[in-house]
BAVOPA-756163 format. One line per 2 residues: number of its first residue (from 1); for each residue x, y, z of C-alpha. Coordinates in steps of 0.25 Angstrom, whole numbers, plus 2048, in hexadecimal, padded with zeros to 3 digits. Layout:
NUM = X/Y/Z; ...
END
This chain:
1 = CC8/A0F/52F; CC1/A01/52C
3 = CC7/9F6/534; CC3/9EC/52A
5 = CD0/9E8/527; CDA/9E0/531
7 = CE5/9E8/538; CF3/9E5/531
9 = CFB/9DB/53B; D08/9DF/536
11 = D13/9E8/53E; D13/9F6/53C
13 = D21/9F8/543; D26/9EF/536
15 = D20/9F7/52A; D2F/9FA/526
17 = D30/9ED/522; D2A/9E0/51B
19 = D1E/9E2/524; D1A/9EF/51A
21 = D1A/9E6/50F; D10/9DC/517
23 = D08/9E7/51A; D06/9ED/50C
25 = D04/9E0/506; CF9/9DE/511
27 = CF3/9EB/50E; CF4/9E7/4FF
29 = CEC/9DA/501; CE1/9E0/509
31 = CDE/9E9/4FD; CE3/9F5/502
33 = CE4/A02/4F7; CEA/A0A/501
35 = CF5/A09/50D; CF9/A15/516
37 = D03/A14/51F; D05/A20/526
39 = D0E/A26/532; D06/A26/53F
41 = CF9/A1E/538; CF4/A10/537
43 = CF7/A09/52B; CEA/A0B/522
45 = CE5/A04/516; CD9/A07/50B
47 = CD3/9FB/506; CC7/9FC/4FD
49 = CC4/A0A/501; CC6/A08/510
51 = CD0/A0C/519; CD5/A03/523
53 = CDF/A04/52F; CE8/9F8/52F
55 = CF1/9FB/53B; CED/9FF/549
57 = CFA/A07/54A; D00/A12/544
59 = D0B/A13/53B; D18/A19/542
61 = D20/A24/539; D2C/A19/539
63 = D25/A0E/533; D1E/A17/528
65 = D2B/A1B/524; D31/A0E/524
67 = D27/A08/51A; D28/A13/510
69 = D36/A11/511; D35/A03/50E
71 = D2B/A04/504; D33/A0F/4FC
73 = D40/A07/4FF; D47/A13/503
75 = D49/A1C/50F; D4A/A28/506
77 = D3A/A29/506; D3A/A2E/514
79 = D41/A3B/50F; D38/A3C/504
81 = D2D/A3B/50B; D33/A45/515
83 = D34/A4F/508; D25/A4E/505
85 = D27/A45/4FA; D1D/A3B/4F7
87 = D20/A2D/4F5; D19/A24/4EB
89 = D20/A16/4E8; D1D/A08/4E5
91 = D1F/9FC/4ED; D1E/9EE/4EA
93 = D1C/9E1/4F3; D1E/9D4/4EC
95 = D21/9C9/4F6; D1E/9BD/4EE
97 = D22/9BF/4DF; D17/9B4/4DC
99 = D0C/9BC/4E4; D06/9CA/4E5
101 = D0E/9D6/4E4; D0B/9E1/4ED
103 = D0D/9F1/4E7; D09/9FD/4ED
105 = D0B/A0B/4EB; D11/A14/4F7
107 = D0F/A22/4F9; D15/A28/504
109 = D13/A37/50A; D19/A3F/516
111 = D0C/A40/51F; D07/A49/52D
113 = D01/A41/537; CFD/A48/543
115 = D07/A53/541; D13/A4A/53F
117 = D1A/A45/532; D17/A38/52E
119 = D16/A30/51F; D0B/A2A/519
121 = D0C/A1E/510; D00/A1A/506
123 = D02/A0D/500; CFA/A08/4F4
125 = CFA/9F8/4F1; CF9/9F7/4E1
127 = CF4/9EC/4D9; CFE/9E2/4D7
129 = CF5/9DE/4C9; CEB/9E9/4C3
131 = CDC/9E5/4C7; CD6/9DE/4BA
133 = CCA/9E5/4B3; CC2/9D7/4B8
135 = CC6/9D9/4C6; CC2/9E8/4C6
137 = CB5/9E6/4BE; CB6/9EE/4B3
139 = CA9/9EF/4AC; CAA/9E7/49D
141 = CA4/9F5/497; CAF/9FC/49D
143 = CBA/9F2/499; CB5/9F3/48B
145 = CB8/A02/48D; CC5/A00/490
147 = CC8/9FA/483; CCF/A02/479
149 = CDD/A04/475; CDD/A14/474
151 = CD6/A20/47C; CD6/A24/48A
153 = CCF/A1B/494; CCD/A23/4A2
155 = CCC/A1C/4AF; CC8/A26/4B9
157 = CC3/A27/4C7; CC6/A2D/4D5
159 = CD4/A29/4DE; CD2/A1B/4E1
161 = CC7/A17/4D8; CCE/A0C/4D2
163 = CD2/A12/4C4; CE0/A0E/4C4
165 = CDA/9FF/4C7; CD1/A01/4BC
167 = CDC/A05/4B2; CE5/9FA/4B7
169 = CDB/9EF/4B4; CD9/9F6/4A6
171 = CE8/9F6/4A4; CE9/9E6/4A8
173 = CDE/9E3/49F; CE5/9E9/492
175 = CF2/9E3/497; CED/9D5/499
177 = CE5/9D5/48C; CEC/9CD/481
179 = CE5/9D5/476; CEA/9E4/47C
181 = CF7/9E6/476; CF9/9F2/480
183 = D05/9FA/484; D01/A02/491
185 = D08/A0D/497; D03/A12/4A5
187 = D06/A1E/4AE; D02/A1D/4BD
189 = D04/A25/4C9; D07/A1D/4D0
191 = D09/A10/4C9; CFC/A08/4D0
193 = CFC/9FC/4C8; D05/9F2/4C4
195 = D04/9E9/4B7; D11/9E2/4B6
197 = D09/9D6/4BB; CFE/9D6/4B1
199 = CFF/9CC/4A6; D01/9D4/49A
201 = CFD/9CD/48B; D01/9D7/481
203 = D01/9E3/488; D0C/9EB/491
205 = D0C/9F7/49A; D15/A00/4A0
207 = D13/A08/4AD; D18/A17/4B2
209 = D16/A1D/4BE; D13/A2C/4BE
211 = D1C/A34/4C3; D27/A2A/4C7
213 = D2A/A24/4BA; D24/A30/4B2
215 = D21/A3E/4B6; D12/A3F/4B3
217 = D06/A38/4AC; D07/A41/4A0
219 = D16/A3E/49E; D13/A30/49F
221 = D09/A30/495; D10/A37/48B
223 = D1C/A2D/48E; D12/A22/48C
225 = D0E/A27/47E; D1B/A25/479
227 = D1C/A17/47E; D12/A11/473
229 = D08/A0C/47D; CFA/A08/47A
231 = CF5/A0C/489; CF9/A17/491
233 = CF3/A16/49F; CF3/A23/4A8
235 = CEE/A20/4B6; CEB/A2F/4B8
237 = CE8/A3B/4B0; CE8/A47/4BB
239 = CEF/A53/4B2; CEE/A5A/4A5
241 = CFC/A56/4A0; CF8/A47/4A2
243 = CEB/A49/49C; CF1/A50/490
245 = CF9/A45/48E; CEE/A3A/48F
247 = CE7/A41/485; CF3/A41/47C
249 = CF4/A32/47F; CE6/A2F/47A
251 = CE8/A38/46E; CF3/A2F/46A
253 = CEB/A23/46A; CEF/A1C/478
255 = CE5/A16/481; CE7/A1E/48D
257 = CE0/A17/49B; CE2/A24/4A6
259 = CDB/A27/4B3; CD7/A34/4B9
261 = CD0/A37/4C7; CC1/A3A/4C3
263 = CB4/A36/4C8; CAC/A31/4BB
265 = CAD/A31/4AC; CA7/A3F/4AB
267 = CB1/A46/4B6; CBC/A3E/4AE
269 = CB8/A45/4A0; CB9/A52/4A8
271 = CC6/A50/4B0; CCC/A4C/4A2
273 = CC8/A59/49C; CCC/A62/4A9
275 = CDB/A5B/4A8; CDD/A60/499
277 = CE6/A6D/499; CDB/A79/496
279 = CE3/A7C/48A; CE1/A70/483
281 = CD4/A6B/48A; CCB/A6A/47D
283 = CD5/A62/475; CDA/A59/481
285 = CCC/A57/486; CC8/A53/477
287 = CD4/A49/476; CD0/A43/483
289 = CC1/A40/47E; CC5/A3B/470
291 = CCF/A31/477; CC6/A2C/484
293 = CC1/A20/484; CBB/A1C/492
295 = CB9/A24/49E; CB7/A1A/4AB
297 = CB6/A1E/4B9; CB7/A16/4C6
299 = CB4/A15/4D3; CB5/A0C/4E0
301 = CA9/A08/4E8; CA7/A00/4F6
303 = CA5/9F2/4F1; C9C/9E8/4F9
305 = CAA/9DE/4FB; CB0/9EA/503
307 = CB9/9F0/4F7; CB5/9F9/4ED
309 = CB0/9F7/4DE; CB1/A00/4D3
311 = CA7/A07/4CA; CAA/A0E/4BE
313 = CA4/A18/4B5; CA9/A18/4A6
315 = CA5/A1C/499; CAC/A16/48C
317 = CAF/A22/483; CAA/A20/475
319 = CAB/A27/468; C9D/A2C/46A
321 = CA0/A31/478; CAC/A38/475
323 = CA6/A3E/469; C9B/A43/473
325 = CA5/A4A/47C; CAE/A50/472
327 = C9F/A57/46C; C9C/A5C/479
329 = CA2/A67/481; CAE/A63/48C
331 = CA5/A67/499; C99/A5D/495
333 = CA2/A51/493; CA2/A4D/4A2
335 = C93/A4D/4A2; C92/A45/494
337 = C9C/A3C/49A; C93/A39/4A6
339 = C87/A37/49F; C8F/A2E/493
341 = C94/A26/49F; C85/A24/4A4
343 = C81/A1F/496; C8C/A18/490
345 = C96/A14/49A; C94/A12/4A9
347 = C91/A1B/4B3; C96/A1A/4C2
349 = C87/A19/4C6; C85/A0D/4BB
351 = C92/A07/4C2; C8C/A08/4D0
353 = C81/A01/4CD; C88/9F6/4C6
355 = C90/9F4/4D2; C83/9F4/4DC
357 = C7D/9E8/4D3; C8A/9E1/4D1
359 = C89/9E1/4E2; C97/9E8/4E1
361 = C92/9F3/4EA; C88/9F6/4F3
363 = C7B/9FE/4F3; C81/A08/4FD
365 = C8E/A0A/4F4; C86/A0B/4E7
367 = C7C/A15/4ED; C87/A1E/4F1
369 = C8F/A1C/4E5; C82/A1F/4DC
371 = C7F/A2C/4E5; C8D/A31/4E2
373 = C88/A30/4D3; C7C/A38/4D4
END
């Protein structure tokens, strides 16, 4: 692992008390996206796609147990872990009510280390206020494509590509826009972005965590449709019931912003079709395309400043494009989307070359990324 990050100077033996909070805030201020505390291992963090060990000493099982009990606020968490139950909770630190708030997602599981039982804790620092689209460098053409009060806007990418961050920026933009009188209902698993500190001008947002507050995404969508929302946000469509409910939401005139784990716009249209149940696939895929307004996929590349920068492929779906798809056999849709992205949207190749021209990435990084596109 890289030694570029200095070691944490705190006391491992005191992780059960305020020292644990101090460690978590230090990691968040170091821009860590992931913190791992595991029995018998040094503490490790991930920052801008690179791993760092921040302690020389290994963490004892006693300390790990006390740390998760503190964050869970109950010793019963240990029996839950012993019963093969995964722990997924929120943990927030706010030492100064006028200063920064530190929200975290805590995931804990029982582990095996060298044949012995242990506990692994993965801690993900979350954004106190979602990053604005300006901070994210979202292209003006893409922002324009996100305009609209109805239809499906698909924000996709592999795990860790920043799609949730992009969705959060778009949601923040709508909440802060005085001309956007929207009522947003969002379902997420887990809740990674908080909007309570975003200045809402003429808008509202209500967030629900799946499955802690509602059993499934499809149940959430159907419940949301009864709340007279303008916008329904779904952080992941991953199964046929959610896909069916999402198509229904689009058919009833709502603005649906949702994500899938896909690699590019062509893969998104293929995945959407595959998630439609076979006995309803024709009608559902047609309903999906009829209401589709935008396909965007995001990836992260190493940037010159040692961090990572987003590149995006996107295709605004016009009436002409919808007609082209609907008039063509479904097995031709991915190829059509790929060609249309090149001619009427922005391909990853174009985005990579733009990032190189803007000085955000090196020629080496650009060359490797471009080779993946051939």
